[in-house]
C-alpha positions as CSV (number, residue, x, y, z in Angstrom):
1,M,58.9,-80.4,27.4
2,A,61.5,-77.9,26.1
3,A,58.8,-75.2,25.7
4,L,57.7,-75.7,29.3
5,L,61.3,-75.3,30.5
6,L,61.7,-72.2,28.3
7,V,58.5,-70.7,29.8
8,L,59.7,-71.5,33.4
9,L,63.1,-70.0,32.7
10,L,61.5,-66.8,31.3
11,A,59.2,-66.6,34.3
12,V,62.2,-66.9,36.7
13,V,64.2,-64.3,34.8
14,L,61.3,-61.8,34.7
15,F,60.6,-62.4,38.4
16,G,64.3,-61.7,39.2
17,V,64.3,-58.5,37.1
18,G,61.1,-57.3,38.7
19,F,62.4,-57.9,42.2
20,A,65.7,-56.2,41.4
21,L,63.9,-53.1,40.0
22,K,61.7,-52.9,43.1
23,V,64.8,-53.0,45.3
24,L,66.4,-50.3,43.2
25,W,63.3,-48.1,43.6
26,W,63.5,-48.4,47.4
27,F,67.2,-47.6,47.3
28,A,66.6,-44.6,45.2
29,L,63.9,-43.4,47.5
30,A,66.2,-43.8,50.5
31,V,68.9,-41.8,48.8
32,L,66.4,-39.1,47.9
33,I,65.3,-38.8,51.5
34,V,68.8,-38.6,52.8
35,W,69.7,-35.9,50.2
36,L,66.6,-33.9,51.2
37,I,67.4,-34.1,54.9
38,G,70.9,-33.0,54.2
39,F,69.8,-30.2,51.9
40,L,67.3,-28.8,54.4
41,A,69.5,-29.3,57.5
42,R,72.6,-27.5,56.1
43,T,74.2,-25.1,58.5
44,T,74.9,-21.4,58.0
45,S,78.5,-20.2,58.2
46,A,79.8,-17.4,60.4
47,S,79.3,-14.8,57.7
48,G,75.6,-15.6,57.5
49,R,75.8,-17.3,54.1
50,R,74.5,-20.8,53.8
51,S,77.2,-23.3,53.1
52,R,77.0,-26.6,51.2
53,W,76.5,-29.7,53.1
54,Y,78.4,-31.8,50.7
55,R,82.1,-31.5,49.6
56,W,81.8,-31.5,45.7
């Protein structure tokens, strides 16, 4: 009985980790798309040089 509970607990933990990793991959993809859009859509300044779209 204890072995069955241990296997079920392991399955639940692995399912949770797999779900969390999948969510993190989708989040990373969304951040990458936003970064690419910002990088490609940056504006040019009055002097003709391209300026940064972020404030680092």
